[in-house]
C-alpha positions as CSV (number, residue, x, y, z in Angstrom):
1,M,8.9,-9.7,28.2
2,I,6.4,-12.7,28.3
3,E,6.1,-14.7,25.0
4,L,2.5,-15.2,24.4
5,Y,2.1,-17.1,21.3
6,N,4.8,-18.9,19.0
7,G,2.8,-20.7,16.1
8,S,4.4,-22.2,13.0
9,H,5.5,-18.9,11.6
10,L,4.5,-16.0,13.8
11,S,5.4,-15.3,17.3
12,I,4.1,-12.9,19.9
13,I,5.7,-11.2,22.7
14,H,4.0,-9.1,25.3
15,E,6.1,-6.0,26.8
16,K,3.7,-5.7,29.5
17,E,5.3,-2.2,31.0
18,N,4.6,-0.8,27.7
19,S,1.3,-2.1,26.9
20,R,2.8,-3.3,23.7
21,L,2.8,-6.4,21.5
22,I,5.8,-7.1,19.4
23,M,4.5,-9.3,16.5
24,T,7.4,-11.1,14.7
25,W,7.3,-13.2,11.5
26,E,9.8,-16.2,12.3
27,S,9.2,-17.5,8.8
28,S,6.9,-17.0,6.2
29,P,3.7,-18.4,5.5
30,I,3.0,-20.1,2.1
31,S,-0.6,-19.6,1.6
32,D,-3.5,-17.4,2.3
33,E,-4.7,-20.2,4.7
34,T,-1.7,-20.3,7.1
35,Y,-1.7,-16.3,6.7
36,R,-4.9,-16.1,8.0
37,K,-4.6,-19.0,10.7
38,E,-1.8,-16.8,12.3
39,L,-3.8,-13.9,12.2
40,V,-6.8,-15.2,14.0
41,E,-4.2,-16.2,16.5
42,H,-2.8,-12.8,16.8
43,L,-6.6,-11.3,17.1
44,H,-6.9,-13.7,20.1
45,V,-3.9,-12.7,21.7
46,I,-4.9,-8.8,21.3
47,Q,-8.4,-9.6,22.6
48,K,-7.0,-11.1,25.8
49,T,-4.2,-8.7,26.7
50,K,-5.7,-5.4,25.2
51,P,-2.4,-3.5,24.4
52,S,-2.3,-0.2,23.4
53,Q,0.6,-0.3,21.1
54,V,1.8,-2.8,18.5
55,I,4.9,-3.5,16.5
56,W,5.0,-5.7,13.6
57,L,8.3,-6.9,12.5
58,L,8.1,-8.0,8.8
59,E,12.0,-9.2,8.4
60,N,11.2,-12.4,7.4
61,L,7.8,-12.0,5.6
62,T,8.1,-12.8,1.6
63,F,4.2,-13.8,1.3
64,K,2.3,-11.4,-1.1
65,V,-0.9,-10.9,0.4
66,S,-3.8,-11.7,-2.1
67,D,-6.6,-9.1,-2.9
68,V,-9.4,-11.4,-1.4
69,T,-7.2,-12.0,1.9
70,K,-6.7,-8.1,2.0
71,K,-10.5,-7.7,2.4
72,W,-10.8,-10.6,4.6
73,V,-8.0,-9.4,7.2
74,D,-9.6,-5.4,7.0
75,H,-12.8,-7.1,7.7
76,N,-12.0,-9.9,10.1
77,I,-8.9,-8.9,12.0
78,S,-8.8,-5.1,11.9
79,K,-11.9,-4.2,12.0
80,P,-12.7,-5.9,15.3
81,I,-9.6,-4.8,17.0
82,F,-9.8,-1.0,16.2
83,T,-13.8,-0.9,16.9
84,A,-12.9,-2.3,20.4
85,G,-10.6,0.6,20.8
86,Y,-7.7,-1.3,22.1
87,I,-5.0,0.6,20.2
88,A,-4.5,4.3,21.3
89,K,-4.0,7.2,18.7
90,F,-1.5,9.9,18.8
91,Q,-2.6,13.4,18.2
92,D,-1.4,13.1,14.5
93,D,-4.1,10.6,14.0
94,F,-1.9,7.8,13.6
95,H,-2.9,4.5,15.6
96,Q,-0.1,3.3,17.8
97,V,0.6,0.3,15.3
98,A,4.1,0.1,13.8
99,F,5.2,-1.7,10.8
100,V,8.9,-2.2,10.0
101,V,10.0,-3.3,6.6
102,G,11.2,-6.7,5.6
103,R,14.0,-7.8,2.8
104,D,11.0,-8.6,0.6
105,V,9.5,-4.9,-0.3
106,L,6.8,-6.3,-2.4
107,S,5.3,-8.4,0.4
108,Y,5.7,-5.3,2.9
109,I,3.6,-3.0,0.0
110,S,1.4,-5.7,0.1
111,V,0.8,-5.7,3.9
112,M,0.6,-1.3,3.6
113,D,-2.3,-2.2,0.9
114,I,-4.4,-3.8,3.7
115,F,-4.9,-0.1,5.0
116,N,-5.4,1.6,2.1
117,K,-8.1,4.5,1.8
118,D,-10.9,2.2,1.1
119,S,-10.2,0.0,4.8
120,S,-13.6,-0.3,6.4
121,S,-11.5,-0.3,9.5
122,G,-10.4,3.4,9.6
123,F,-7.1,2.0,11.0
124,K,-4.0,4.3,10.2
125,P,-0.6,2.8,11.3
126,N,2.8,4.2,10.6
127,Y,5.9,2.5,8.7
128,F,9.6,2.6,9.8
129,A,12.8,1.5,8.3
130,T,13.9,0.1,11.4
131,E,12.6,-1.5,14.8
132,K,14.8,1.5,16.6
133,E,12.8,4.2,14.7
134,A,9.6,2.3,15.6
135,R,10.4,2.1,19.4
136,I,11.1,5.9,19.4
137,W,8.2,6.9,17.9
138,L,5.7,4.7,20.2
139,D,7.7,5.7,23.0
140,K,7.6,9.5,22.1
141,K,10.9,10.2,23.8
142,V,12.3,12.3,20.9
143,A,10.6,13.3,17.9
144,I,11.8,11.7,14.8
145,E,13.4,14.8,12.5
146,V,11.8,15.3,9.2
147,V,14.7,16.1,6.8
148,K,13.9,18.8,4.3
149,S,13.6,17.5,0.6
150,E,16.0,20.1,-0.6
151,N,19.5,18.6,-1.3
152,H,18.4,15.4,-0.2
153,N,17.5,13.6,-3.3
154,L,17.0,9.8,-3.8
155,D,19.9,8.0,-4.9
156,I,19.6,5.1,-7.1
157,T,22.8,2.9,-8.0
158,F,23.3,0.3,-10.4
159,K,25.0,-3.0,-8.7
160,G,25.3,-5.3,-11.8
161,T,22.9,-8.6,-12.6
162,S,22.1,-11.3,-10.2
163,D,23.2,-15.0,-11.2
164,D,19.5,-15.2,-12.8
165,G,20.0,-12.1,-14.8
166,K,18.1,-9.9,-13.0
167,A,19.0,-6.2,-12.7
168,I,20.2,-5.1,-9.2
169,F,19.3,-1.4,-8.0
170,E,20.3,0.0,-4.8
171,F,18.1,2.9,-3.4
172,R,19.4,5.5,-0.7
173,E,17.0,7.6,1.0
174,Q,16.7,9.6,4.3
175,S,15.3,7.1,6.8
176,S,12.9,9.5,8.2
177,K,11.4,9.7,4.5
178,F,10.9,6.1,4.6
179,N,7.1,5.8,4.2
180,S,6.8,8.5,1.4
181,T,9.5,6.5,-0.6
182,I,7.6,3.0,-0.1
183,S,4.3,4.7,-1.1
184,L,6.0,6.0,-4.1
185,F,7.5,2.4,-5.2
186,K,3.8,1.2,-4.5
187,S,2.1,3.9,-6.5
188,I,4.7,3.1,-9.5
189,L,4.3,-0.5,-9.2
190,E,0.5,-0.2,-9.4
191,Q,0.6,2.0,-12.5
192,N,2.9,-0.4,-14.2
193,Y,0.6,-3.4,-13.3
194,F,-2.2,-1.3,-14.9
195,L,-0.4,-0.5,-18.1
196,K,0.5,-4.2,-18.5
197,N,-3.0,-5.4,-18.1
198,N,-4.6,-2.8,-20.2
199,I,-2.6,-2.0,-23.1
200,S,-4.6,-4.5,-25.6
201,K,-8.0,-2.6,-24.7
202,Y,-6.2,1.0,-25.2
203,S,-4.6,-0.2,-28.5
204,S,-8.2,-0.7,-29.9
205,L,-9.1,2.9,-29.9
206,T,-8.7,4.7,-32.8
207,P,-6.4,7.8,-33.0
208,R,-9.4,10.5,-32.3
209,E,-10.7,8.1,-29.5
210,E,-7.3,8.5,-28.1
211,Q,-7.3,12.2,-28.3
212,T,-10.9,12.2,-26.7
213,L,-9.9,10.3,-24.1
214,K,-7.0,12.5,-23.2
215,F,-9.1,15.5,-23.0
216,I,-11.5,13.5,-21.0
217,V,-8.8,12.4,-18.4
218,K,-7.6,16.0,-18.5
219,G,-10.9,17.3,-16.9
220,C,-12.4,18.5,-20.2
221,S,-16.3,18.5,-20.5
222,N,-17.9,17.6,-23.6
223,R,-18.2,21.0,-25.0
224,E,-14.7,21.8,-24.4
225,I,-13.7,18.7,-26.1
226,S,-15.6,19.7,-29.0
227,D,-14.3,23.1,-29.4
228,K,-10.7,21.8,-28.9
229,M,-11.0,18.9,-31.4
230,N,-13.3,20.9,-33.9
231,I,-16.0,18.2,-33.8
232,S,-19.5,18.1,-33.1
233,Y,-20.7,17.7,-29.3
234,N,-22.7,14.3,-30.6
235,T,-19.4,13.4,-32.1
236,V,-17.8,13.8,-29.0
237,R,-20.5,11.7,-27.2
238,T,-20.3,9.1,-29.8
239,H,-16.1,8.9,-29.2
240,R,-16.9,8.8,-25.5
241,N,-19.7,5.7,-25.8
242,R,-17.3,3.9,-28.0
243,I,-14.4,4.8,-25.3
244,W,-16.4,3.1,-22.2
245,K,-17.2,0.1,-24.3
246,K,-13.7,-0.8,-25.4
247,L,-12.0,-0.1,-22.2
248,D,-15.2,-1.9,-20.4
249,I,-15.5,1.6,-17.8
250,K,-18.2,1.0,-15.3
251,M,-17.8,4.3,-13.8
252,F,-15.7,7.5,-14.4
253,A,-13.1,6.7,-11.9
254,D,-12.1,3.6,-14.0
255,C,-11.5,6.3,-17.0
256,L,-9.2,8.3,-14.9
257,K,-7.0,5.4,-14.4
258,Y,-5.7,5.7,-18.2
259,E,-4.1,9.1,-17.3
260,C,-0.8,6.9,-17.2
261,F,-1.0,6.0,-20.8
262,F,-0.4,10.0,-21.3
263,D,2.5,10.7,-19.2
């Protein structure tokens, strides 16, 4: 193993025999600027060594990546790497890049969000609870067992409160389900964020507008809503136009986000 880079926060080790780079956040950046700077150095190392595999160790990362920087990383870091074709793919369509979770799960989720469905790079990494599991996956020496869901429910235990009054919960899940569990947490957090930031807009709707919106997000047409609510087609259109204005909806997909208000 050869150390190729040791920066303010990031270190990079080259396992030449595996054509693999190990990226370790030794400490956490404190700003977008320092985060970007380290990733530029990581890009230079990849362009020089042309590895086929990468492991990211996020144990010490507590920095939450901003939305602006997520887009910057996608366009300026991920896209050049994967357009160049250095990183190999497995038959299951994953690129041979593994992220290992850190202590700060929200930071981990913010990193995952860089590679969401809207990513321009087309990059598909995999996510693991431990470095050992990440190495097994990359080595492909043994298959990671997929545990059937029956009789293996997520265990949640209340552990008390911290000194600053925050509730502490412990989550226990099969490590083979790690990626899907983190994705579930991410979805819950995003929904909670949307609820908190749009409750005032939603509260401005009249009861009939709320009812109309509920049918819209369920996929009902204006004619179907007219029949269900026993109102005219034009009244449905009026409700719809007022809903769009009050909620500042630009496209239909924006409307569907309000489904969480009816769960």
